[in-house]
MOPAC internal coordinates of N, CA, C and O (Angstrom, degrees):
PM7 1SCF
backbone

  N    0.0000 0     0.00 0     0.00 0    0    0    0
  C    1.4355 1     0.00 0     0.00 0    1    0    0
  C    1.4202 1   114.77 1     0.00 0    2    1    0
  O    1.2310 1   119.21 1   -24.91 1    3    2    1
  N    1.4075 1   119.11 1   155.09 1    3    2    1
  C    1.4278 1   119.10 1   178.56 1    5    3    2
  C    1.5061 1   109.78 1   -77.86 1    6    5    3
  O    1.2310 1   119.27 1   -19.54 1    7    6    5
  N    1.3568 1   118.99 1   160.46 1    7    6    5
  C    1.5666 1   120.19 1   179.55 1    9    7    6
  C    1.4817 1   109.64 1   -52.64 1   10    9    7
  O    1.2310 1   117.66 1   135.07 1   11   10    9
  N    1.3122 1   122.06 1   -44.93 1   11   10    9
  C    1.5479 1   126.67 1  -174.82 1   13   11   10
  C    1.4703 1   104.59 1   -61.49 1   14   13   11
  O    1.2310 1   119.48 1   139.45 1   15   14   13
  N    1.3456 1   118.59 1   -40.55 1   15   14   13
  C    1.4756 1   117.72 1  -172.30 1   17   15   14
  C    1.5176 1   106.97 1   -73.04 1   18   17   15
  O    1.2310 1   118.27 1   141.38 1   19   18   17
  N    1.3683 1   120.91 1   -38.62 1   19   18   17
  C    1.5066 1   121.45 1  -179.44 1   21   19   18
  C    1.5284 1   106.45 1   -65.64 1   22   21   19
  O    1.2310 1   119.99 1   134.30 1   23   22   21
  N    1.3719 1   117.63 1   -45.70 1   23   22   21
  C    1.4083 1   116.78 1  -173.52 1   25   23   22
  C    1.5870 1   112.74 1   -71.61 1   26   25   23
  O    1.2310 1   121.77 1   159.42 1   27   26   25
  N    1.2429 1   114.22 1   -20.58 1   27   26   25
  C    1.5960 1   117.48 1  -178.90 1   29   27   26
  C    1.4764 1   111.46 1   -90.54 1   30   29   27
  O    1.2310 1   118.87 1   177.81 1   31   30   29
  N    1.4308 1   119.77 1    -2.19 1   31   30   29
  C    1.4394 1   122.44 1   176.77 1   33   31   30
  C    1.5852 1   109.34 1   -58.77 1   34   33   31
  O    1.2310 1   121.56 1   -46.98 1   35   34   33
  N    1.2703 1   114.62 1   133.02 1   35   34   33
  C    1.5705 1   123.02 1   161.47 1   37   35   34
  C    1.3914 1   115.10 1  -108.66 1   38   37   35
  O    1.2310 1   117.96 1   -18.31 1   39   38   37
  N    1.2443 1   121.49 1   161.69 1   39   38   37
  C    1.3934 1   125.90 1  -173.43 1   41   39   38
  C    1.6484 1   109.17 1   -68.95 1   42   41   39
  O    1.2310 1   122.05 1   157.83 1   43   42   41
  N    1.2411 1   113.68 1   -22.17 1   43   42   41
  C    1.5128 1   122.16 1   179.71 1   45   43   42
  C    1.5345 1   108.12 1   -74.55 1   46   45   43
  O    1.2310 1   121.34 1   157.45 1   47   46   45
  N    1.4757 1   115.04 1   -22.55 1   47   46   45
  C    1.5079 1   115.67 1   173.80 1   49   47   46
  C    1.3856 1   119.69 1   -81.08 1   50   49   47
  O    1.2310 1   119.25 1   165.12 1   51   50   49
  N    1.3315 1   119.03 1   -14.88 1   51   50   49
  C    1.3340 1   127.11 1   179.16 1   53   51   50
  C    1.4863 1   116.10 1   -93.33 1   54   53   51
  O    1.2310 1   119.70 1   -49.71 1   55   54   53
  N    1.3303 1   118.18 1   130.29 1   55   54   53
  C    1.3915 1   124.97 1   177.21 1   57   55   54
  C    1.5856 1   108.02 1  -125.56 1   58   57   55
  O    1.2310 1   121.76 1   -85.89 1   59   58   57
  N    1.3040 1   114.23 1    94.11 1   59   58   57
  C    1.4340 1   127.81 1   179.63 1   61   59   58
  C    1.5208 1   111.79 1   -55.76 1   62   61   59
  O    1.2310 1   121.63 1   134.04 1   63   62   61
  N    1.2658 1   114.49 1   -45.96 1   63   62   61
  C    1.4941 1   116.29 1  -178.43 1   65   63   62
  C    1.4809 1   111.78 1   -66.66 1   66   65   63
  O    1.2310 1   117.33 1   141.41 1   67   66   65
  N    1.2425 1   122.69 1   -38.59 1   67   66   65
  C    1.4474 1   122.16 1  -177.66 1   69   67   66
  C    1.5856 1   109.99 1   -92.42 1   70   69   67
  O    1.2310 1   123.67 1   171.96 1   71   70   69
  N    1.4078 1   110.56 1    -8.04 1   71   70   69
  C    1.4951 1   116.05 1   178.66 1   73   71   70
  C    1.4715 1   113.99 1    63.76 1   74   73   71
  O    1.2310 1   121.75 1  -129.19 1   75   74   73
  N    1.2564 1   114.26 1    50.81 1   75   74   73
  C    1.5866 1   118.75 1  -177.22 1   77   75   74
  C    1.5560 1   108.03 1  -140.30 1   78   77   75
  O    1.2310 1   121.25 1   -28.62 1   79   78   77
  N    1.2494 1   115.22 1   151.38 1   79   78   77
  C    1.4188 1   128.06 1   165.16 1   81   79   78
  C    1.5232 1   114.42 1  -116.31 1   82   81   79
  O    1.2310 1   120.17 1   -46.89 1   83   82   81
  N    1.2563 1   117.27 1   133.11 1   83   82   81
  C    1.4446 1   123.44 1  -173.80 1   85   83   82
  C    1.5335 1   104.58 1  -104.11 1   86   85   83
  O    1.2310 1   117.69 1   -57.16 1   87   86   85
  N    1.3713 1   122.00 1   122.84 1   87   86   85
  C    1.3434 1   126.67 1  -175.96 1   89   87   86
  C    1.6698 1   106.61 1  -113.87 1   90   89   87
  O    1.2310 1   123.12 1   -82.85 1   91   90   89
  N    1.3246 1   111.63 1    97.15 1   91   90   89
  C    1.4196 1   118.59 1  -178.45 1   93   91   90
  C    1.4312 1   118.37 1   -70.53 1   94   93   91
  O    1.2310 1   123.11 1   157.11 1   95   94   93
  N    1.3970 1   111.64 1   -22.89 1   95   94   93
  C    1.6059 1   118.91 1   177.57 1   97   95   94
  C    1.4531 1   104.31 1  -131.62 1   98   97   95
  O    1.2310 1   124.40 1   -54.03 1   99   98   97
  N    1.3524 1   109.16 1   125.97 1   99   98   97
  C    1.4676 1   119.94 1   176.76 1  101   99   98
  C    1.4992 1   112.10 1  -133.63 1  102  101   99
  O    1.2310 1   119.50 1   -12.51 1  103  102  101
  N    1.3223 1   118.56 1   167.49 1  103  102  101
  C    1.4209 1   119.76 1  -176.37 1  105  103  102
  C    1.5796 1   115.77 1   -59.76 1  106  105  103
  O    1.2310 1   123.46 1   142.52 1  107  106  105
  N    1.3380 1   110.97 1   -37.48 1  107  106  105
  C    1.4274 1   113.31 1   178.95 1  109  107  106
  C    1.5733 1   118.53 1   -85.12 1  110  109  107
  O    1.2310 1   121.08 1   178.37 1  111  110  109
  N    1.3522 1   115.54 1    -1.63 1  111  110  109
  C    1.4459 1   124.39 1   176.76 1  113  111  110
  C    1.4279 1   115.82 1    91.72 1  114  113  111
  O    1.2310 1   119.72 1   177.37 1  115  114  113
  N    1.3623 1   118.13 1    -2.63 1  115  114  113
  C    1.4048 1   122.49 1  -178.46 1  117  115  114
  C    1.5596 1   114.53 1  -107.95 1  118  117  115
  O    1.2310 1   122.79 1   -63.44 1  119  118  117
  N    1.3375 1   112.26 1   116.56 1  119  118  117
  C    1.4535 1   113.71 1   173.20 1  121  119  118
  C    1.4745 1   120.62 1   -56.50 1  122  121  119
  O    1.2310 1   121.54 1   -32.77 1  123  122  121
  N    1.3023 1   114.66 1   147.23 1  123  122  121
  C    1.5051 1   117.38 1  -179.08 1  125  123  122
  C    1.4613 1   109.79 1  -150.53 1  126  125  123
  O    1.2310 1   122.80 1   -22.42 1  127  126  125
  N    1.4317 1   112.24 1   157.58 1  127  126  125
  C    1.5039 1   121.75 1   173.95 1  129  127  126
  C    1.3767 1   106.78 1  -111.12 1  130  129  127
  O    1.2310 1   120.58 1   -46.56 1  131  130  129
  N    1.3762 1   116.49 1   133.44 1  131  130  129
  C    1.5725 1   120.15 1   178.72 1  133  131  130
  C    1.4817 1   110.15 1  -120.18 1  134  133  131
  O    1.2310 1   120.39 1   -30.74 1  135  134  133
  N    1.1713 1   116.87 1   149.26 1  135  134  133
  C    1.4555 1   121.78 1   176.06 1  137  135  134
  C    1.4654 1   113.69 1   -77.09 1  138  137  135
  O    1.2310 1   120.32 1   -37.66 1  139  138  137
  N    1.3454 1   117.00 1   142.34 1  139  138  137
  C    1.4604 1   122.57 1   177.26 1  141  139  138
  C    1.5239 1   110.40 1  -103.06 1  142  141  139
  O    1.2310 1   121.42 1   -41.25 1  143  142  141
  N    1.2635 1   114.89 1   138.75 1  143  142  141
  C    1.4971 1   122.13 1   179.78 1  145  143  142
  C    1.5715 1   105.10 1   -73.62 1  146  145  143
  O    1.2310 1   119.90 1   -12.95 1  147  146  145
  N    1.3647 1   117.79 1   167.05 1  147  146  145
  C    1.4492 1   124.26 1   177.45 1  149  147  146
  C    1.5582 1   103.83 1   -65.74 1  150  149  147
  O    1.2310 1   119.30 1   140.46 1  151  150  149
  N    1.2220 1   118.94 1   -39.54 1  151  150  149
  C    1.3758 1   117.63 1   177.38 1  153  151  150
  C    1.4822 1   114.53 1   -62.19 1  154  153  151
  O    1.2310 1   121.02 1   131.79 1  155  154  153
  N    1.2490 1   115.66 1   -48.21 1  155  154  153
  C    1.5471 1   115.41 1   176.72 1  157  155  154
  C    1.4430 1   113.42 1   -61.89 1  158  157  155
  O    1.2310 1   117.45 1   145.30 1  159  158  157
  N    1.2374 1   122.46 1   -34.70 1  159  158  157
  C    1.5560 1   125.04 1  -177.90 1  161  159  158
  C    1.5752 1    99.55 1   -67.21 1  162  161  159
  O    1.2310 1   116.59 1   136.09 1  163  162  161
  N    1.3308 1   124.08 1   -43.91 1  163  162  161
  C    1.4919 1   122.01 1  -176.34 1  165  163  162
  C    1.4138 1   112.51 1   -65.34 1  166  165  163
  O    1.2310 1   120.03 1   143.63 1  167  166  165
  N    1.3991 1   117.55 1   -36.37 1  167  166  165
  C    1.4420 1   119.03 1   177.90 1  169  167  166
  C    1.5383 1   109.49 1   -68.35 1  170  169  167
  O    1.2310 1   121.99 1   133.34 1  171  170  169
  N    1.3745 1   113.79 1   -46.66 1  171  170  169
  C    1.5021 1   114.18 1   179.76 1  173  171  170
  C    1.5193 1   114.12 1   -62.15 1  174  173  171
  O    1.2310 1   117.69 1   152.85 1  175  174  173
  N    1.2219 1   122.00 1   -27.15 1  175  174  173
  C    1.4808 1   127.46 1  -177.60 1  177  175  174
  C    1.5136 1   102.10 1   -71.97 1  178  177  175
  O    1.2310 1   119.36 1   148.56 1  179  178  177
  N    1.3606 1   118.83 1   -31.44 1  179  178  177
  C    1.5032 1   115.57 1  -174.57 1  181  179  178
  C    1.5948 1   113.32 1   -91.77 1  182  181  179
  O    1.2310 1   121.85 1   170.52 1  183  182  181
  N    1.2915 1   114.07 1    -9.48 1  183  182  181
  C    1.4942 1   122.56 1   178.44 1  185  183  182
  C    1.5340 1   107.09 1   -69.10 1  186  185  183
  O    1.2310 1   121.03 1   -51.57 1  187  186  185
  N    1.3831 1   115.63 1   128.43 1  187  186  185
  C    1.5375 1   116.15 1   174.01 1  189  187  186
  C    1.5099 1   110.72 1   -63.78 1  190  189  187
  O    1.2310 1   122.12 1   -38.11 1  191  190  189
  N    1.3536 1   113.55 1   141.89 1  191  190  189
  C    1.4617 1   118.68 1  -177.17 1  193  191  190
  C    1.6106 1   103.84 1  -107.37 1  194  193  191
  O    1.2310 1   122.91 1  -109.89 1  195  194  193
  N    1.3543 1   112.03 1    70.11 1  195  194  193
  C    1.4412 1   121.44 1  -176.69 1  197  195  194
  C    1.5616 1   115.40 1   -86.45 1  198  197  195
  O    1.2310 1   121.95 1   170.92 1  199  198  197
  N    1.3014 1   113.87 1    -9.08 1  199  198  197
  C    1.4314 1   122.77 1   179.27 1  201  199  198
  C    1.5046 1   118.02 1  -161.10 1  202  201  199
  O    1.2310 1   116.82 1     6.64 1  203  202  201
  N    1.2239 1   123.64 1  -173.36 1  203  202  201
  C    1.5173 1   122.44 1   179.46 1  205  203  202
  C    1.4859 1   114.77 1   -71.22 1  206  205  203
  O    1.2310 1   119.56 1   148.85 1  207  206  205
  N    1.3964 1   118.45 1   -31.15 1  207  206  205
  C    1.4841 1   118.67 1   178.89 1  209  207  206
  C    1.4467 1   112.00 1   -88.38 1  210  209  207
  O    1.2310 1   120.86 1   -39.48 1  211  210  209
  N    1.3961 1   115.96 1   140.52 1  211  210  209
  C    1.4071 1   125.36 1   179.22 1  213  211  210
  C    1.5127 1   108.03 1   -70.01 1  214  213  211
  O    1.2310 1   116.63 1   139.35 1  215  214  213
  N    1.2531 1   124.02 1   -40.65 1  215  214  213
  C    1.4288 1   124.12 1   175.39 1  217  215  214
  C    1.5741 1   109.17 1  -124.85 1  218  217  215
  O    1.2310 1   118.71 1   -85.22 1  219  218  217
  N    1.3161 1   120.06 1    94.78 1  219  218  217
  C    1.3090 1   124.99 1  -173.12 1  221  219  218
  C    1.5764 1   111.62 1   -84.14 1  222  221  219
  O    1.2310 1   121.40 1  -118.61 1  223  222  221
  N    1.3730 1   114.94 1    61.39 1  223  222  221
  C    1.5707 1   118.25 1   175.94 1  225  223  222
  C    1.4696 1   104.80 1  -132.90 1  226  225  223
  O    1.2310 1   123.49 1   -16.48 1  227  226  225
  N    1.3365 1   110.92 1   163.52 1  227  226  225
  C    1.4805 1   116.49 1   178.71 1  229  227  226
  C    1.5688 1   113.75 1   -81.38 1  230  229  227
  O    1.2310 1   119.04 1   -15.78 1  231  230  229
  N    1.3219 1   119.44 1   164.22 1  231  230  229
  C    1.4123 1   120.99 1   178.95 1  233  231  230
  C    1.6456 1   107.51 1   -70.21 1  234  233  231
  O    1.2310 1   120.25 1   148.44 1  235  234  233
  N    1.2729 1   117.13 1   -31.56 1  235  234  233
  C    1.4270 1   118.57 1   173.26 1  237  235  234
  C    1.4617 1   116.32 1   -65.64 1  238  237  235
  O    1.2310 1   122.04 1   144.98 1  239  238  237
  N    1.2919 1   113.70 1   -35.02 1  239  238  237
  C    1.5539 1   114.08 1  -177.48 1  241  239  238
  C    1.6194 1   102.10 1   -74.47 1  242  241  239
  O    1.2310 1   116.87 1   140.32 1  243  242  241
  N    1.2379 1   123.55 1   -39.68 1  243  242  241
  C    1.5035 1   118.59 1   176.37 1  245  243  242
  C    1.4794 1   114.37 1   -66.13 1  246  245  243
  O    1.2310 1   118.92 1   149.09 1  247  246  245
  N    1.3333 1   119.67 1   -30.91 1  247  246  245
  C    1.4815 1   124.27 1   178.97 1  249  247  246
  C    1.6308 1   106.92 1   -64.91 1  250  249  247
  O    1.2310 1   126.09 1   127.72 1  251  250  249
  N    1.3223 1   105.91 1   -52.28 1  251  250  249
  C    1.5941 1   108.66 1   179.38 1  253  251  250
  C    1.4381 1   117.03 1   -62.89 1  254  253  251
  O    1.2310 1   120.47 1   137.48 1  255  254  253
  N    1.3647 1   116.71 1   -42.52 1  255  254  253
  C    1.4749 1   120.18 1   172.89 1  257  255  254
  C    1.5298 1   116.90 1   -56.48 1  258  257  255
  O    1.2310 1   121.80 1   133.46 1  259  258  257
  N    1.3729 1   114.16 1   -46.54 1  259  258  257
  C    1.4674 1   118.17 1   178.22 1  261  259  258
  C    1.5182 1   111.10 1   -68.15 1  262  261  259
  O    1.2310 1   118.75 1   145.91 1  263  262  261
  N    1.3388 1   119.98 1   -34.09 1  263  262  261
  C    1.4643 1   120.00 1   178.12 1  265  263  262
  C    1.5838 1   107.25 1   -68.30 1  266  265  263
  O    1.2310 1   119.24 1   138.05 1  267  266  265
  N    1.1655 1   119.06 1   -41.95 1  267  266  265
  C    1.4817 1   122.47 1   175.20 1  269  267  266
  C    1.5374 1   113.99 1   -59.02 1  270  269  267
  O    1.2310 1   120.86 1   136.38 1  271  270  269
  N    1.3676 1   115.97 1   -43.62 1  271  270  269
  C    1.4013 1   120.84 1   173.29 1  273  271  270
  C    1.4165 1   118.19 1   -55.75 1  274  273  271
  O    1.2310 1   123.33 1   132.90 1  275  274  273
  N    1.4317 1   111.23 1   -47.10 1  275  274  273
  C    1.3945 1   120.18 1  -179.42 1  277  275  274
  C    1.5095 1   115.98 1   -64.67 1  278  277  275
  O    1.2310 1   120.97 1   142.18 1  279  278  277
  N    1.3970 1   115.75 1   -37.82 1  279  278  277
  C    1.3511 1   123.86 1   173.77 1  281  279  278
  C    1.4990 1   109.99 1   -62.99 1  282  281  279
  O    1.2310 1   119.30 1   130.87 1  283  282  281
  N    1.2516 1   118.94 1   -49.13 1  283  282  281
  C    1.5915 1   120.99 1   175.70 1  285  283  282
  C    1.5212 1   113.02 1   -56.19 1  286  285  283
  O    1.2310 1   120.42 1   139.61 1  287  286  285
  N    1.3891 1   116.80 1   -40.39 1  287  286  285
  C    1.3564 1   123.32 1   175.23 1  289  287  286
  C    1.4672 1   117.12 1   -69.24 1  290  289  287
  O    1.2310 1   121.06 1   162.14 1  291  290  289
  N    1.3858 1   115.57 1   -17.86 1  291  290  289
  C    1.5290 1   118.16 1  -170.92 1  293  291  290
  C    1.4181 1   120.36 1    73.54 1  294  293  291
  O    1.2310 1   123.59 1  -158.36 1  295  294  293
  N    1.4403 1   110.72 1    21.64 1  295  294  293
  C    1.4696 1   116.18 1   174.31 1  297  295  294
  C    1.4908 1   116.08 1   -86.82 1  298  297  295
  O    1.2310 1   118.46 1   -46.49 1  299  298  297
  N    1.2096 1   120.54 1   133.51 1  299  298  297
  C    1.4973 1   120.05 1  -179.28 1  301  299  298
  C    1.5689 1   106.36 1  -115.60 1  302  301  299
  O    1.2310 1   120.83 1   -29.73 1  303  302  301
  N    1.3257 1   116.02 1   150.27 1  303  302  301
  C    1.4465 1   121.01 1   175.40 1  305  303  302
  C    1.4413 1   112.01 1    69.78 1  306  305  303
  O    1.2310 1   116.22 1  -161.36 1  307  306  305
  N    1.2771 1   124.78 1    18.64 1  307  306  305
  C    1.4392 1   127.97 1   176.29 1  309  307  306
  C    1.5534 1   107.59 1  -102.92 1  310  309  307
  O    1.2310 1   120.76 1   -49.07 1  311  310  309
  N    1.3102 1   116.15 1   130.93 1  311  310  309
  C    1.4953 1   122.39 1   173.10 1  313  311  310
  C    1.4813 1   109.15 1  -124.18 1  314  313  311
  O    1.2310 1   119.17 1   -10.27 1  315  314  313
  N    1.3219 1   119.19 1   169.73 1  315  314  313
  C    1.4273 1   121.83 1  -174.49 1  317  315  314
  C    1.5408 1   110.01 1   -56.14 1  318  317  315
  O    1.2310 1   121.24 1   142.33 1  319  318  317
  N    1.3270 1   115.22 1   -37.67 1  319  318  317
  C    1.5276 1   122.35 1  -176.19 1  321  319  318
  C    1.4258 1   113.57 1   -66.26 1  322  321  319
  O    1.2310 1   119.64 1   158.14 1  323  322  321
  N    1.4237 1   118.30 1   -21.86 1  323  322  321
  C    1.3688 1   122.68 1   178.35 1  325  323  322
  C    1.6317 1   108.80 1   -61.37 1  326  325  323
  O    1.2310 1   122.92 1   146.13 1  327  326  325
  N    1.2748 1   112.01 1   -33.87 1  327  326  325
  C    1.5721 1   115.82 1   179.26 1  329  327  326
  C    1.5198 1   107.36 1   -61.52 1  330  329  327
  O    1.2310 1   118.05 1   150.04 1  331  330  329
  N    1.2588 1   121.31 1   -29.96 1  331  330  329
  C    1.5553 1   120.78 1  -173.22 1  333  331  330
  C    1.5918 1    99.71 1   -76.24 1  334  333  331
  O    1.2310 1   120.55 1   137.00 1  335  334  333
  N    1.2070 1   116.56 1   -43.00 1  335  334  333
  C    1.5478 1   113.35 1  -175.25 1  337  335  334
  C    1.6223 1   107.38 1   -69.60 1  338  337  335
  O    1.2310 1   119.38 1   145.01 1  339  338  337
  N    1.1931 1   118.80 1   -34.99 1  339  338  337
  C    1.4746 1   124.98 1   179.21 1  341  339  338
  C    1.5934 1   106.22 1   -64.53 1  342  341  339
  O    1.2310 1   121.01 1   130.08 1  343  342  341
  N    1.2303 1   115.67 1   -49.92 1  343  342  341
  C    1.4383 1   117.98 1  -178.59 1  345  343  342
  C    1.5822 1   113.27 1   -66.42 1  346  345  343
  O    1.2310 1   120.30 1   147.21 1  347  346  345
  N    1.2687 1   117.04 1   -32.79 1  347  346  345
  C    1.4824 1   121.77 1   174.03 1  349  347  346
  C    1.5027 1   110.14 1   -68.29 1  350  349  347
  O    1.2310 1   119.91 1   145.86 1  351  350  349
  N    1.2847 1   117.78 1   -34.14 1  351  350  349
  C    1.5146 1   119.89 1  -175.01 1  353  351  350
  C    1.6102 1   102.48 1   -71.37 1  354  353  351
  O    1.2310 1   122.65 1   132.92 1  355  354  353
  N    1.3204 1   112.52 1   -47.08 1  355  354  353
  C    1.6390 1   118.67 1  -175.36 1  357  355  354
  C    1.4752 1   100.22 1   -60.61 1  358  357  355
  O    1.2310 1   119.02 1   121.30 1  359  358  357
  N    1.3545 1   119.48 1   -58.70 1  359  358  357
  C    1.4466 1   119.64 1  -173.96 1  361  359  358
  C    1.4910 1   116.14 1   -54.55 1  362  361  359
  O    1.2310 1   119.22 1   153.37 1  363  362  361
  N    1.2894 1   119.09 1   -26.63 1  363  362  361
  C    1.4424 1   123.03 1  -177.11 1  365  363  362
  C    1.7007 1   108.43 1   -72.19 1  366  365  363
  O    1.2310 1   123.51 1   160.24 1  367  366  365
  N    1.3063 1   110.87 1   -19.76 1  367  366  365
  C    1.5167 1   114.85 1   179.35 1  369  367  366
  C    1.6277 1   106.02 1   -83.63 1  370  369  367
  O    1.2310 1   118.80 1   163.53 1  371  370  369
  N    1.3279 1   119.90 1   -16.47 1  371  370  369
  C    1.4281 1   118.83 1  -175.88 1  373  371  370
  C    1.5184 1   113.84 1  -105.14 1  374  373  371
  O    1.2310 1   120.64 1   154.07 1  375  374  373
  N    1.2890 1   116.38 1   -25.93 1  375  374  373
  C    1.5711 1   121.78 1  -178.56 1  377  375  374
  C    1.4964 1   107.29 1   -85.95 1  378  377  375
  O    1.2310 1   120.41 1   -38.41 1  379  378  377
  N    1.3839 1   116.82 1   141.59 1  379  378  377
  C    1.3521 1   122.78 1  -171.24 1  381  379  378
  C    1.6528 1   112.40 1   -72.40 1  382  381  379
  O    1.2310 1   120.41 1   148.49 1  383  382  381
  N    1.3332 1   116.82 1   -31.51 1  383  382  381
  C    1.3734 1   117.77 1   178.75 1  385  383  382
  C    1.4971 1   117.74 1  -143.49 1  386  385  383
  O    1.2310 1   119.78 1   -17.63 1  387  386  385
  N    1.3667 1   118.02 1   162.37 1  387  386  385
  C    1.4041 1   120.21 1  -170.75 1  389  387  386
  C    1.5841 1   109.80 1   -70.57 1  390  389  387
  O    1.2310 1   118.86 1   154.30 1  391  390  389
  N    1.3032 1   119.78 1   -25.70 1  391  390  389
  C    1.4597 1   122.85 1  -179.02 1  393  391  390
  C    1.5588 1   104.66 1   -60.90 1  394  393  391
  O    1.2310 1   118.65 1   126.35 1  395  394  393
  N    1.2953 1   120.18 1   -53.65 1  395  394  393
  C    1.4418 1   129.90 1  -179.70 1  397  395  394
  C    1.5382 1   110.23 1   -55.14 1  398  397  395
  O    1.2310 1   122.73 1   137.32 1  399  398  397
  N    1.2993 1   112.38 1   -42.68 1  399  398  397
  C    1.5249 1   119.72 1   175.06 1  401  399  398
  C    1.5052 1   113.26 1   -54.00 1  402  401  399
  O    1.2310 1   126.97 1   124.39 1  403  402  401
  N    1.3701 1   104.20 1   -55.61 1  403  402  401
  C    1.5398 1   113.43 1  -175.90 1  405  403  402
  C    1.5057 1   112.09 1   -62.85 1  406  405  403
  O    1.2310 1   119.33 1   146.56 1  407  406  405
  N    1.3310 1   118.89 1   -33.44 1  407  406  405
  C    1.4138 1   125.05 1  -179.55 1  409  407  406
  C    1.5760 1   109.56 1   -63.57 1  410  409  407
  O    1.2310 1   119.85 1   144.45 1  411  410  409
  N    1.3889 1   117.90 1   -35.55 1  411  410  409
  C    1.3249 1   119.79 1  -174.12 1  413  411  410
  C    1.4958 1   115.18 1   -89.80 1  414  413  411
  O    1.2310 1   122.31 1   150.05 1  415  414  413
  N    1.4136 1   113.19 1   -29.95 1  415  414  413
  C    1.4954 1   119.67 1  -176.25 1  417  415  414
  C    1.5209 1   112.11 1   -95.12 1  418  417  415
  O    1.2310 1   119.45 1   143.44 1  419  418  417
  N    1.3214 1   118.65 1   -36.56 1  419  418  417
  C    1.4083 1   125.93 1  -170.84 1  421  419  418
  C    1.6145 1   106.91 1    40.72 1  422  421  419
  O    1.2310 1   119.45 1  -112.64 1  423  422  421
  N    1.3046 1   118.66 1    67.36 1  423  422  421
  C    1.4368 1   128.92 1  -173.81 1  425  423  422
  C    1.5858 1   105.86 1   -70.20 1  426  425  423
  O    1.2310 1   122.58 1   -37.24 1  427  426  425
  N    1.2050 1   112.66 1   142.76 1  427  426  425
  C    1.6102 1   116.11 1   173.96 1  429  427  426
  C    1.4670 1   107.88 1  -119.83 1  430  429  427
  O    1.2310 1   122.58 1   -35.09 1  431  430  429
  N    1.4016 1   112.66 1   144.91 1  431  430  429
  C    1.4396 1   120.14 1   176.98 1  433  431  430
  C    1.5592 1   110.40 1   -57.46 1  434  433  431
  O    1.2310 1   118.19 1   -28.81 1  435  434  433
  N    1.2487 1   121.05 1   151.19 1  435  434  433
  C    1.4929 1   125.40 1  -177.62 1  437  435  434
  C    1.5748 1   102.61 1  -105.02 1  438  437  435
  O    1.2310 1   120.10 1   180.00 1  439  438  437

């Protein structure tokens, strides 16, 4: 997911039983439902449900925290969006066909 999609998630968009997240607002303007991994479900189950947003932080806070983490790890040239590309590459190894991969990721040209 893109940073904006993650930060825009509300608890009503999450269905832990079906293991899905509904994204009503996406970069390309088309809503989509994405599957959640077992690990994602476990993490979401542990997140406090104190308000409507799943991750009640700003995009700027995420950017700054990610930049600091990369600096501490000695990573250069890595931005948050790099995670999306890495996830897509790893997911492509698990999904049986490119049509299914495209449905989940809806990659956009850079």
